[in-house]
C-alpha positions in Angstrom: 72.1 101.7 79.8 74.9 99.1 79.8 72.4 96.2 79.5 70.8 97.8 76.4 74.2 98.2 74.7 75.0 94.5 75.5 71.6 93.5 74.0 72.3 95.5 70.9 75.8 93.9 70.6 74.3 90.4 70.9 71.6 91.3 68.3 74.3 92.3 65.9 76.2 89.0 66.5 73.0 87.0 65.9 71.5 88.6 62.8 74.0 91.1 61.4 72.4 93.5 58.9 69.7 91.8 56.7 69.6 93.6 53.4 65.8 93.9 53.5 65.6 95.5 56.9 65.3 99.3 57.2 68.7 100.8 58.2 69.6 104.4 59.2 72.9 104.2 57.3 71.1 103.6 54.1 69.1 106.8 54.6 72.4 108.6 55.4 74.1 107.2 52.3 71.1 108.2 50.1 71.2 111.7 51.5 74.9 112.1 50.8 74.4 110.8 47.2 71.4 113.2 46.7 73.4 116.2 48.0 76.2 115.5 45.6 73.8 115.1 42.7 71.8 118.2 43.6 74.5 120.7 44.6 77.9 119.9 43.3 77.3 119.9 39.5 79.0 122.7 37.6 80.6 124.1 40.8 84.1 125.4 41.0 86.7 123.6 43.2 86.5 126.4 45.8 82.8 126.1 46.0 83.1 122.3 46.4 85.4 122.8 49.3 82.8 124.9 51.1 80.0 122.5 50.1 82.0 119.7 51.7 81.8 121.4 55.0 78.1 122.1 54.6 77.5 118.4 53.7 79.4 117.2 56.7 77.6 119.5 59.2 74.1 118.7 57.8 74.7 115.0 57.7 76.4 114.5 61.1 74.4 117.0 63.1 71.2 116.0 61.3 71.6 112.3 62.1 72.4 113.1 65.7 69.4 115.3 66.1 67.1 112.8 64.4 68.3 110.0 66.6 67.9 112.1 69.7 64.4 113.1 68.8 63.4 109.6 67.9 64.6 108.3 71.2 62.9 111.0 73.2 59.5 110.4 71.4 59.8 106.7 71.8 60.4 106.8 75.5 57.6 109.3 75.9 55.2 106.9 74.2 56.2 104.1 76.5 59.3 102.9 78.3 59.1 99.5 76.5 58.9 101.2 73.1 61.8 103.5 74.1 63.9 100.5 75.1 63.2 98.7 71.8 64.1 101.8 69.9 67.3 102.3 71.8 68.4 98.7 71.3 67.5 98.8 67.6 69.3 102.1 66.9 72.3 101.0 68.8 72.4 97.7 67.0 72.4 99.4 63.6 75.6 101.2 64.4 77.5 97.9 64.9 78.8 95.8 62.1 80.8 92.8 63.4 78.5 90.1 62.0 78.0 91.8 58.6 81.7 92.5 58.2 82.7 88.9 59.0 80.0 87.6 56.5 81.3 89.9 53.7 84.8 88.6 54.4 83.6 85.0 54.4 81.8 85.5 51.0 85.1 86.5 49.4 86.8 83.5 51.0 84.1 81.2 49.5 84.5 82.8 46.1 88.3 82.3 46.2 88.0 78.7 47.3 85.1 77.4 45.3 84.4 79.8 42.4 86.3 81.7 39.7 88.7 84.6 40.1 86.3 86.8 38.3 83.6 86.0 40.9 86.0 86.7 43.7 86.9 90.1 42.1 83.3 91.0 41.9 82.7 90.0 45.5 85.6 91.9 46.9 84.5 95.0 45.0 81.5 95.1 47.3 83.7 95.9 50.3 86.7 97.8 49.0 87.1 101.1 47.3 90.0 100.2 45.0 89.6 98.9 41.4 89.4 95.1 41.5 89.3 94.1 37.8 93.0 93.1 37.7 93.5 91.8 41.2 95.3 88.5 41.7 94.1 85.8 44.2 96.6 87.0 46.8 95.7 90.6 46.2 92.0 89.9 46.7 92.9 88.0 49.9 95.0 90.9 51.3 92.4 93.5 50.3 89.7 91.6 52.3 92.0 91.2 55.3 92.8 94.9 55.2 89.1 95.7 55.1 88.3 93.4 58.0 91.2 94.8 60.1 90.4 98.4 59.4 86.7 98.0 60.0 87.3 96.2 63.3 88.0 99.7 64.4 85.5 101.7 62.2 82.7 99.2 62.3 82.9 97.8 65.9 85.2 99.4 68.4 84.6 103.1 67.5 80.7 102.8 67.5 80.8 100.7 70.6 82.9 103.3 72.4 80.5 106.0 71.2 77.5 104.0 72.5 79.0 103.8 76.0 79.9 107.5 75.9 76.8 109.0 74.3 74.3 106.3 73.5 72.8 105.8 70.0 72.9 109.6 69.3 76.7 109.8 69.4 77.1 106.4 67.8 74.9 107.5 64.9 76.8 110.7 64.5 80.0 108.6 64.3 78.4 106.4 61.6 77.6 109.5 59.6 81.2 110.6 59.9 82.4 107.2 58.7 79.8 106.9 55.9 80.8 110.3 54.6 84.4 109.3 54.5 83.6 106.0 52.7 81.5 107.8 50.1 83.4 111.1 49.4 86.6 111.0 51.4 88.9 110.1 48.5 92.0 112.0 47.2 91.0 111.4 43.5 90.0 114.5 41.4 86.3 113.7 41.6 86.1 113.7 45.4 89.2 115.7 46.6 87.3 119.0 47.0 83.9 117.8 48.2 85.3 115.1 50.5 88.4 116.8 52.0 86.6 117.9 55.2 84.9 114.6 55.7 88.2 112.8 55.3 89.8 115.0 57.9 87.0 114.7 60.4 87.0 110.9 60.0 90.7 110.9 60.9 89.9 113.0 64.0 87.0 110.9 65.2 88.9 107.6 64.7 92.1 108.7 66.4 91.4 107.1 69.8 89.3 104.1 68.6 92.1 103.0 66.2 94.7 103.0 69.0 92.3 101.1 71.4 91.7 98.6 68.6 95.5 98.2 68.4 95.5 97.1 72.0 92.5 94.9 71.8 93.8 93.1 68.7 97.1 92.5 70.3 95.3 90.8 73.2 93.2 88.9 70.8 96.3 87.5 69.0 97.4 86.0 72.4 94.0 84.5 73.1 93.9 82.9 69.6 97.5 81.7 70.0 98.7 83.6 66.9 102.1 85.2 66.4 101.8 87.8 69.2 105.5 88.6 69.2 105.5 89.5 65.5 102.1 91.3 65.9 103.8 93.4 68.6 106.8 94.2 66.5 105.0 95.0 63.3 102.3 96.8 65.3 104.9 99.1 66.7 107.0 99.7 63.6 104.4 99.8 60.8 101.3 101.3 62.5 102.1 104.6 60.8 102.8 103.1 57.3 99.5 104.2 55.9 98.0 107.2 54.1 95.5 107.3 57.0 96.8 108.3 60.4 94.5 105.6 61.9 94.0 102.6 59.6 97.6 101.4 59.9 97.1 100.6 63.6 94.7 97.6 63.2 96.2 96.6 59.9 99.8 96.4 61.3 98.8 94.1 64.2 96.8 91.8 61.9 99.6 91.7 59.3 102.1 90.8 62.1 99.9 88.2 63.6 99.4 86.5 60.2 103.0 87.0 59.1 102.0 88.6 55.8 102.5 92.0 54.1 99.5 94.3 53.6 99.2 97.7 51.9 101.0 98.9 48.8 100.0 100.9 45.8 96.6 100.3 44.1 94.2 101.9 41.7 91.2 103.9 43.0 88.7 105.1 40.4 91.4 104.6 37.7 94.0 106.7 39.6 97.1 105.0 41.1 97.3 105.9 44.8 100.6 105.2 46.6 100.3 103.3 49.9 103.3 102.1 51.9 103.5 98.4 52.8 102.7 97.1 56.3 104.4 94.0 57.7 107.1 91.6 56.7 106.1 89.0 54.1 107.1 85.8 56.0 104.8 83.9 53.7 102.1 84.5 51.0 98.6 85.4 52.1 96.2 82.5 51.7 92.3 82.6 51.6 92.2 80.9 55.0 93.8 84.1 56.5 90.5 85.8 55.9 88.9 83.4 58.4 91.6 84.1 60.9 91.0 87.9 60.4 87.4 87.2 61.2 88.3 85.4 64.4 90.4 88.3 65.4 87.5 90.6 64.7 85.1 88.7 66.9 87.6 88.2 69.7 88.5 91.9 69.7 84.8 92.9 69.7 84.0 90.8 72.7 87.1 92.0 74.6 86.2 95.6 74.0 82.6 95.0 75.1 83.8 93.5 78.4 86.3 96.3 79.0 83.9 99.1 78.1 81.2 97.5 80.3 83.5 97.2 83.3 84.6 100.8 82.9 81.0 102.0 82.6 79.9 100.0 85.6 82.6 101.3 87.8 82.0 104.9 86.6 78.3 104.6 87.3 78.9 103.0 90.7 81.4 105.5 92.0 80.5 108.8 90.3 76.8 108.7 89.9 
């Protein structure tokens, strides 16, 4: 199925995620929101902890089962229908084009519109409060999002596609969506989202470290500051509340020569986050475009490496 994954990857690069198109992640997100609305009102903290586990199991296992059944039925209908279904479902788990477009939108607001517009735009892709962010803080928030989601939105689902096809990749996207919606340490989400946050950490452990390697290679190909990326990537990769997010962020911060991280407000609550990188200079809006270039280069590198490994494995072991 290597050629189908490559087709899905190319489809993502070409069209991204048009808002009007049907998308499984929208269904997953709607279910998570419905579950919270339906079952968590007037519940004790202890009950919410248990409900968090139930929410995770239903969402992740349910999405995997639904994807598996859809693929089985589509291939039984006709191999061509099954192939199209496989490519489409695989494509929906990848987010390189949409991630880069969201970053570019923030860049354009910073360059050509008001700071208020830029704050509103960056609020579409970050979880922190954006009402008081400065121009540099908006820039750094966008870079952090692009860097972190190079792992979450591209490398991790791509790895899952090669390991278990759209079924495993959709399960991963469910894990990631749960974390983005309820995996906060604020009072509102701490109980219902604790299990989702822990599972997201577990599922992203290997992809984050692979992304670290791919990003480092990408800095060399793009003739960025690879030496500093290596140094900061080694020393600051654990300077993050998440055990995984610091890995891609540290390499990007080092390659750009800026400092990321730091304390920010999330849903009105100040959350301490350590800094990542040495501030050799201030972050500029153009750094968002460089982060996008790192994203694309890393994505293509990972596709090549995963494809070679899959081809060799199929040739020699099957």
